[in-house]
N, C-alpha and C positions, 0 to 999 in steps of 0.2 A: 403658076406661071411655067410657060416653057422657056428653057435656057437654049438659046444658039451657041452651042460650042465653038462653031467657026468664028463667031462674032464676039467671044469672049475677049478681052484686053488684059492679058497675064503679063505683068510686069516684074523684073527683077528688081528687089529693093536690097542691095547689098549692105545699105547700114542697119538694116534690122534682120540680115540675113535668112531673106526669104523672097520666094516667088509668089506672088499674090494676084488676086482679083478681086474686085469689088462688085457685087450684085446688089442692087437696090439698097445701097448703104451697108450692106455685110461683108465683113471680110472671109475669103476662103484662101488658104496658103499653104505653102510646104516651106518647112523651116529645116534649115541647114547649117553645117558647120564647114567651111572650106580651110584645109591646112596643106600648103605647099601644092603637091599633086592629087590630092585626095578631097574628095566632097563627101560629107557623112550628111544623107538624108535623114533626118532624124524625126519628122513628124508632118502629116497630112491632116490638115482641118478644113472641113467643109461646113458652112452653115447648115443646120439641121432642115431649115426650109428648102435648101438646094440640093440635098443629098440624093443620090440615085439617078441624076441627070447626066453623068459623066464629068462634073467638074473637078473633082479629086484626078480623075485619068489625066483629063488635059493639063492641069497645073503639073503632075507629075510628067508628062511628056515634054513640056518645055522646060523643066527642070534637068531632065535626062539629055536633052539636046543641047543645052547649055554645057553640060560635062562633057558630052561627045566632041564639041567643037572646040574646047581647051584640053582635049585629051587627059581629063581628070578620071582618077579611079573612083568608082561609086560604092560607097558602104552604105547599104539600105537599111537602116537600124529600124525605119518605120515598116511595120507588117505589110502596111499597104504598098509601099514603094516595093518591096520584094516579090510580093504576088503581081504586081504589073509587069515588073521585069520577066517574070517566068511568062507571063501571058504573051509577053512582047519578046521574043528572042533575039531581035535585032540589037536590043540594049545589054544582053548578057555579057558580052565581051568587056563592057565598061567595069563589071564586076572583079574582073581578074586583076591580079597582080601585074605591074608593068614589070617587064625584064630591064635589068639594068645594062644591058649589053650594048 
């Protein structure tokens, strides 16, 4: 099954501390913890049937845009999120400590 990334509905589920999308009844998600002005992105999980099609990247992008809109500092505990940020340098600034000036 081909997944159309632009058609994916990715939702923020704050009750579960995750960004999620459901494809054919299967969950793919990014788990996080938010504390003050920091968001720790802990794990990206994609159903094995949907891997390799950009789902993890799309969910990560939505989560990073959420952090950017709210001026949150991103701590990428998940190696996938860290690699995504290195491949998309427009998000590197989110990982820097905010100055308190």
